VOBANU-871588 format. One record per residue (C-alpha): x, y, z. Coordinates in steps of 0.25 Angstrom, whole numbers. Layout:
+-------+-------+-------+
!     X !     Y !     Z !
+-------+-------+-------+
!     X !     Y !     Z !
...
+-------+-------+-------+
This chain:
+-------+-------+-------+
!     X !     Y !     Z !
+-------+-------+-------+
!   329 !   358 !   449 !
!   340 !   361 !   458 !
!   334 !   365 !   472 !
!   346 !   372 !   477 !
!   349 !   387 !   474 !
!   356 !   386 !   461 !
!   369 !   395 !   459 !
!   371 !   404 !   448 !
!   385 !   406 !   444 !
!   389 !   421 !   445 !
!   396 !   430 !   452 !
!   388 !   429 !   465 !
!   390 !   413 !   466 !
!   376 !   414 !   473 !
!   366 !   404 !   472 !
!   353 !   410 !   468 !
!   342 !   402 !   461 !
!   336 !   388 !   467 !
!   330 !   382 !   454 !
!   335 !   382 !   441 !
!   326 !   387 !   430 !
!   318 !   376 !   423 !
!   320 !   370 !   409 !
!   305 !   375 !   406 !
!   310 !   388 !   407 !
!   321 !   387 !   398 !
!   313 !   381 !   388 !
!   302 !   392 !   390 !
!   313 !   403 !   389 !
!   320 !   398 !   376 !
!   306 !   396 !   369 !
!   303 !   410 !   372 !
!   316 !   418 !   370 !
!   310 !   432 !   366 !
!   301 !   433 !   379 !
!   312 !   428 !   387 !
!   321 !   438 !   382 !
!   311 !   449 !   383 !
!   309 !   445 !   397 !
!   324 !   446 !   399 !
!   324 !   460 !   394 !
!   314 !   463 !   406 !
!   322 !   456 !   416 !
!   335 !   463 !   413 !
!   327 !   475 !   413 !
!   320 !   472 !   427 !
!   334 !   468 !   432 !
!   340 !   482 !   429 !
!   328 !   488 !   437 !
!   330 !   479 !   449 !
!   344 !   483 !   450 !
!   339 !   499 !   448 !
!   328 !   498 !   458 !
!   337 !   492 !   469 !
!   346 !   504 !   467 !
!   337 !   513 !   468 !
!   330 !   507 !   480 !
!   344 !   505 !   486 !
!   350 !   517 !   482 !
!   358 !   520 !   494 !
!   363 !   506 !   495 !
!   378 !   506 !   494 !
!   385 !   500 !   482 !
!   371 !   496 !   477 !
!   369 !   505 !   465 !
!   383 !   503 !   460 !
!   380 !   488 !   458 !
!   365 !   488 !   454 !
!   368 !   500 !   443 !
!   377 !   493 !   434 !
!   369 !   480 !   435 !
!   356 !   488 !   431 !
!   364 !   492 !   420 !
!   368 !   478 !   415 !
!   354 !   474 !   416 !
!   349 !   484 !   407 !
!   361 !   481 !   397 !
!   356 !   466 !   397 !
!   342 !   472 !   395 !
!   346 !   480 !   383 !
!   353 !   467 !   378 !
!   340 !   460 !   378 !
!   332 !   471 !   373 !
!   340 !   472 !   361 !
!   339 !   457 !   358 !
!   324 !   459 !   359 !
!   324 !   471 !   350 !
!   333 !   464 !   340 !
!   323 !   452 !   340 !
!   310 !   461 !   338 !
!   305 !   459 !   353 !
!   300 !   472 !   359 !
!   303 !   473 !   375 !
!   289 !   471 !   382 !
!   283 !   467 !   394 !
!   281 !   454 !   399 !
!   274 !   448 !   409 !
!   282 !   443 !   422 !
!   283 !   431 !   428 !
!   281 !   432 !   443 !
!   297 !   429 !   447 !
!   300 !   442 !   448 !
!   288 !   447 !   456 !
!   290 !   434 !   465 !
!   304 !   438 !   469 !
!   300 !   452 !   471 !
!   290 !   448 !   481 !
!   298 !   441 !   490 !
!   308 !   453 !   491 !
!   308 !   458 !   505 !
!   301 !   471 !   506 !
!   310 !   476 !   517 !
!   324 !   480 !   518 !
!   335 !   476 !   519 !
!   330 !   462 !   514 !
!   323 !   469 !   502 !
!   336 !   473 !   496 !
!   342 !   459 !   499 !
!   331 !   452 !   491 !
!   330 !   461 !   482 !
!   345 !   459 !   478 !
!   342 !   444 !   479 !
!   329 !   443 !   470 !
!   337 !   452 !   460 !
!   348 !   441 !   461 !
!   338 !   431 !   459 !
!   333 !   435 !   447 !
!   346 !   439 !   440 !
!   350 !   423 !   445 !
!   339 !   418 !   437 !
!   340 !   425 !   426 !
!   355 !   421 !   425 !
!   351 !   406 !   426 !
!   340 !   408 !   415 !
!   348 !   415 !   405 !
!   359 !   405 !   407 !
!   349 !   395 !   403 !
!   345 !   403 !   392 !
!   358 !   406 !   388 !
!   360 !   390 !   387 !
!   346 !   385 !   379 !
!   341 !   397 !   371 !
!   342 !   394 !   357 !
!   344 !   408 !   354 !
!   359 !   411 !   353 !
!   357 !   426 !   355 !
!   349 !   424 !   367 !
!   357 !   414 !   372 !
!   370 !   424 !   371 !
!   362 !   434 !   377 !
!   359 !   426 !   389 !
!   373 !   419 !   390 !
!   379 !   435 !   390 !
!   371 !   438 !   402 !
!   374 !   427 !   411 !
!   384 !   433 !   418 !
!   380 !   447 !   421 !
!   366 !   440 !   425 !
!   375 !   431 !   435 !
!   382 !   445 !   439 !
!   368 !   451 !   442 !
!   363 !   441 !   453 !
!   377 !   442 !   458 !
!   376 !   457 !   460 !
!   363 !   455 !   468 !
!   370 !   444 !   477 !
!   381 !   453 !   481 !
!   372 !   465 !   484 !
!   365 !   457 !   493 !
!   377 !   450 !   499 !
!   383 !   463 !   502 !
!   372 !   469 !   510 !
!   366 !   457 !   518 !
!   370 !   445 !   525 !
!   373 !   433 !   518 !
!   364 !   423 !   525 !
!   352 !   432 !   523 !
!   356 !   434 !   509 !
!   357 !   419 !   506 !
!   344 !   415 !   514 !
!   337 !   427 !   506 !
!   341 !   422 !   494 !
!   337 !   407 !   495 !
!   323 !   413 !   500 !
!   322 !   422 !   487 !
!   328 !   411 !   478 !
!   317 !   402 !   482 !
!   307 !   413 !   478 !
!   314 !   414 !   464 !
!   314 !   399 !   462 !
!   300 !   398 !   467 !
!   295 !   409 !   456 !
!   300 !   400 !   445 !
!   295 !   387 !   448 !
!   284 !   388 !   441 !
!   287 !   394 !   428 !
!   281 !   406 !   422 !
!   274 !   402 !   408 !
!   280 !   415 !   401 !
!   294 !   415 !   397 !
!   302 !   424 !   406 !
!   316 !   424 !   412 !
!   310 !   422 !   425 !
!   298 !   414 !   422 !
+-------+-------+-------+
């Protein structure tokens, strides 16, 4: 396991993730393709919600809505694409129990501004970076051709998304603060995945 923060190729050229996803997660995911697909739909829906939430929270922040509005639309387009595959395969959208991953990251967002804004951008970027890494693995290892193509098609936009969150942070915060806080939150993200959740999820 690589103990340095590993770089994911993307527009941001920023190193995000400390640890690579384990082979155990890959085996769990490809053994439960429909449950992973259902959770993927929820992830896209939630990602759109995060972008919208930031737009509403920082409604007067110059240049923010112009970036986040198209991002939210693209996340919803991905949601609709995944939903279409679910429907075609006779799987209805339904609630799923969530692993502690997202809640753990959210708890580590600073409650006071302006660090709350910085942390919100970085946590959103970390989740996008992990999603990108795992979709890349599924695009390689999934035995299902349709799903393999789905994940491969989404890689470029997923990489662009975490690049967007980096750019939003980099335009508003001093670089040393930005990189040191990313390292701290990347450790939280890595630790949240050290003990793999027993349910097959994109972030288990």
